[in-house]
C-alpha positions in Angstrom: 39.2 58.1 86.7 39.9 61.4 87.7 42.6 64.2 85.4 45.1 64.1 88.0 45.6 60.2 88.5 45.5 59.8 84.9 48.1 62.4 84.4 50.5 60.4 87.2 49.2 57.7 85.2 50.8 58.4 82.6 54.3 59.6 84.8 55.1 56.0 86.4 56.2 54.4 83.6 58.4 56.8 82.1 59.1 57.8 86.2 61.8 54.1 85.6 63.2 54.8 82.4 66.8 56.4 82.1 66.4 57.4 78.8 69.5 60.2 77.9 68.2 64.0 77.0 68.1 64.2 73.7 70.0 66.7 70.9 73.4 65.1 71.9 72.9 65.4 75.6 71.4 68.7 75.8 68.0 68.8 78.0 64.8 68.9 75.7 63.6 71.5 78.0 66.2 73.6 78.3 65.5 77.6 77.4 61.7 76.9 76.6 59.0 79.2 77.9 55.7 78.4 78.3 52.9 80.5 78.5 49.5 79.4 80.9 47.4 79.7 83.0 47.3 77.9 86.5 43.5 76.8 87.2 42.5 75.5 90.6 40.8 71.9 90.2 37.4 72.2 88.3 37.6 75.6 87.8 38.0 77.5 84.4 39.4 81.0 84.7 42.8 81.6 87.0 46.3 83.2 87.1 47.9 84.1 83.7 51.8 81.9 84.3 55.0 81.8 82.2 57.1 78.2 82.8 60.3 78.6 82.2 63.4 76.1 81.7 67.3 77.6 82.0 70.1 75.9 83.1 68.6 73.4 84.9 66.2 75.1 86.4 62.4 75.3 86.4 60.6 78.3 87.1 57.2 80.1 87.6 56.2 83.4 87.4 53.0 83.0 88.8 54.4 82.1 91.8 57.0 84.8 92.2 54.7 86.9 94.1 54.0 84.1 96.4 58.2 84.5 96.8 58.7 80.5 95.5 62.2 81.1 94.0 63.4 78.3 91.1 64.0 75.3 91.8 66.1 72.1 90.0 64.4 69.5 87.3 64.3 66.1 85.5 63.6 65.4 82.4 62.6 61.9 80.6 62.4 62.0 77.0 60.5 59.3 75.2 59.9 59.2 71.3 57.9 63.0 70.8 57.3 62.7 74.6 59.1 64.5 77.1 58.0 64.1 81.3 59.3 66.8 84.1 59.7 67.3 87.6 60.5 70.1 89.6 60.3 71.4 93.0 60.1 74.7 94.4 60.3 76.6 97.2 59.0 80.0 99.2 59.9 80.8 102.8 56.3 81.4 103.6 54.0 78.7 102.2 56.4 76.2 101.9 57.0 73.9 98.6 55.1 73.1 95.6 55.6 69.8 93.1 55.4 69.8 89.7 54.9 67.0 87.7 54.0 67.5 83.5 54.2 66.1 80.2 55.3 68.3 77.4 54.4 67.4 73.8 55.7 69.3 70.3 54.3 72.5 71.7 51.7 72.0 74.7 52.5 71.6 78.2 50.1 70.1 80.9 50.7 69.7 84.5 50.3 69.8 87.6 51.0 71.3 90.7 51.2 69.8 94.2 51.5 72.7 97.4 52.9 70.9 100.3 53.4 73.1 103.5 55.0 71.1 106.8 55.0 67.5 105.3 51.3 68.0 104.7 49.5 68.0 100.9 47.1 70.5 100.9 46.0 71.3 97.1 46.7 70.2 93.7 46.3 73.2 90.7 46.6 71.7 86.9 49.1 73.9 84.7 48.1 73.9 80.5 50.6 76.3 78.7 51.6 76.5 75.1 54.9 77.6 73.2 55.0 80.5 70.7 55.7 77.9 67.5 
């Protein structure tokens, strides 16, 4: 099974859950920033990135130069694991569909590049939050 298929299998059961955010209704990712790297699948080096969750919006700093803005995100918390999904858009390059999972201070995710309804590729995101 490929890494992306494994990651998607992790999301499938959680996408059907309707779990209230932890911390008394506060979103478990809001206000958090994860610093890491965006990698092409199978590569060992890539672009530095900061993934920012703020006020219900998600932003990737590595995508700023391609004019991707921020976009709304959703989360599902189950125990100490939080899954998220988001979509950001660039007027020139199309959309990025983000999916990820956060366990403690570690974030693992994928971004799928979509233009004119066609999937153009996928990249991996590995990041961590300072303790």
